[in-house]
C-alpha positions as CSV (number, residue, x, y, z in Angstrom):
1,X,-42.8,61.0,-29.2
2,X,-39.7,60.9,-31.4
3,X,-38.6,63.6,-28.6
4,X,-38.0,60.5,-26.1
5,X,-36.3,58.0,-28.5
6,X,-33.8,58.1,-26.2
7,X,-35.4,56.3,-22.8
8,X,-34.4,52.8,-23.9
9,X,-30.9,53.6,-22.9
10,X,-31.5,54.6,-19.7
11,X,-33.1,53.2,-16.3
12,X,-35.9,53.8,-15.1
13,X,-37.9,50.3,-14.5
14,X,-41.6,51.9,-13.3
15,X,-41.8,52.8,-17.4
16,X,-40.9,49.4,-18.4
17,X,-36.6,51.1,-19.6
18,X,-34.0,49.2,-18.6
19,X,-31.3,50.9,-20.5
20,X,-27.8,51.8,-18.7
21,X,-27.7,55.2,-18.0
22,X,-29.9,57.8,-15.3
23,X,-33.6,58.9,-17.2
24,X,-32.2,62.2,-16.9
25,X,-29.3,61.4,-20.1
26,X,-32.4,60.2,-22.6
27,X,-32.1,63.0,-24.2
28,X,-28.8,63.9,-25.3
29,X,-28.8,59.6,-25.7
30,X,-31.9,61.0,-28.3
31,X,-29.8,63.3,-29.8
32,X,-26.9,61.5,-30.6
33,X,-29.1,58.2,-31.7
34,X,-31.0,61.4,-34.5
35,X,-27.9,62.1,-35.4
36,X,-26.4,59.4,-36.6
37,X,-29.4,59.2,-39.0
38,X,-28.7,63.0,-40.1
39,X,-31.8,64.2,-38.3
40,X,-29.4,67.5,-36.4
41,X,-32.8,69.8,-36.3
42,X,-35.2,67.1,-34.5
43,X,-31.3,65.9,-32.5
44,X,-31.7,69.0,-30.7
45,X,-35.3,69.1,-29.6
46,X,-34.3,65.4,-28.4
47,X,-31.8,67.2,-26.4
48,X,-33.1,70.3,-25.6
49,X,-36.6,68.8,-24.1
50,X,-35.8,67.7,-21.1
51,X,-37.0,69.1,-17.2
52,X,-37.3,73.4,-18.7
53,X,-34.3,72.7,-20.5
54,X,-31.4,72.3,-18.7
55,X,-28.3,75.5,-18.5
56,X,-24.3,74.5,-18.2
57,X,-24.5,76.0,-15.1
58,X,-27.2,73.8,-13.6
59,X,-25.7,70.7,-15.1
60,X,-22.5,72.2,-13.4
61,X,-24.8,73.2,-9.9
62,X,-26.3,69.6,-9.9
63,X,-24.1,67.0,-11.4
64,X,-26.0,66.0,-13.8
65,X,-24.0,63.0,-15.9
66,X,-24.6,65.3,-18.8
67,X,-21.9,66.9,-21.0
68,X,-21.6,70.4,-19.8
69,X,-23.1,72.3,-22.2
70,X,-27.0,74.5,-22.9
71,X,-29.9,71.7,-23.1
72,X,-32.5,75.6,-23.3
73,X,-35.1,75.5,-26.1
74,X,-34.7,78.1,-28.5
75,X,-36.6,77.9,-31.5
76,X,-39.9,78.0,-31.7
77,X,-40.5,74.0,-32.0
78,X,-38.1,73.2,-29.6
79,X,-40.3,74.8,-27.0
80,X,-43.4,74.3,-27.9
81,X,-42.5,70.5,-27.5
82,X,-41.0,70.8,-24.5
83,X,-43.8,72.6,-22.7
84,X,-46.4,70.3,-24.1
85,X,-44.3,67.6,-22.8
86,X,-44.6,68.9,-19.1
87,X,-48.4,68.2,-19.1
88,X,-48.1,64.2,-19.5
89,X,-46.3,61.6,-17.5
90,X,-44.9,58.4,-18.9
91,X,-46.7,55.6,-16.2
92,X,-47.5,52.8,-18.0
93,X,-49.7,52.1,-15.1
94,X,-51.9,54.7,-14.8
95,X,-54.9,57.0,-16.9
96,X,-53.4,59.4,-19.1
97,X,-54.8,62.2,-18.3
98,X,-53.3,65.8,-18.1
99,X,-51.4,67.0,-14.9
100,X,-52.0,71.3,-14.3
101,X,-49.6,74.0,-14.8
102,X,-49.3,73.6,-10.6
103,X,-48.8,69.8,-10.4
104,X,-45.9,71.1,-13.1
105,X,-44.5,74.2,-10.6
106,X,-44.2,71.6,-8.1
107,X,-42.5,68.6,-10.2
108,X,-39.7,71.7,-11.7
109,X,-39.6,73.8,-8.1
110,X,-37.5,69.9,-7.3
111,X,-34.6,71.5,-9.6
112,X,-34.5,75.0,-9.7
113,X,-36.1,77.8,-9.8
114,X,-35.0,78.4,-13.4
115,X,-36.5,75.6,-14.9
116,X,-40.0,76.9,-12.9
117,X,-39.4,81.0,-14.4
118,X,-38.9,79.1,-18.5
119,X,-42.3,77.1,-17.7
120,X,-44.0,80.2,-17.4
121,X,-42.4,81.8,-19.7
122,X,-43.7,79.6,-22.6
123,X,-46.8,78.8,-19.8
124,X,-47.8,82.9,-21.0
125,X,-46.6,82.2,-24.3
126,X,-48.4,79.3,-25.3
127,X,-52.2,79.7,-23.0
C-alpha cells in the first residue's frame, strides 16, 4: 500500500481523494513524501508504478502534469509492484475483484501502445 501514499494529495472524489493535484500525480507526490522520510528506494517505487510506467516522451506527448523525466519501473521490485497494481482498482464502492488481463489491456491502451507493451512484457515474465 505504500506505493499509493501520494493519493491523498490528489483529486479523485470517487475514491475519496480531495487533494489539489490530478490523480496521475500521485506517484511523484508519493516519491517526494518518502524521500523526505529518508526512504529513497521506496520513493522510486511510488513514482514508477503509475500506469505501466511513464516515459519522459509520453509525458511530453500527452502534456501530462508531471515532472519531465522517465518514470518507468527499472528494478524487479518496481516491476512486480507496478504489474500487480494493475489487477486492482481503487473504488471504495465496488467489491474488490481482480481485473482480467483483457480489462487491463483495454485500460492501458487508452494511454498508448507503449503502456500495453510494457505490461505484456511483465505478464510473460510473471505469469
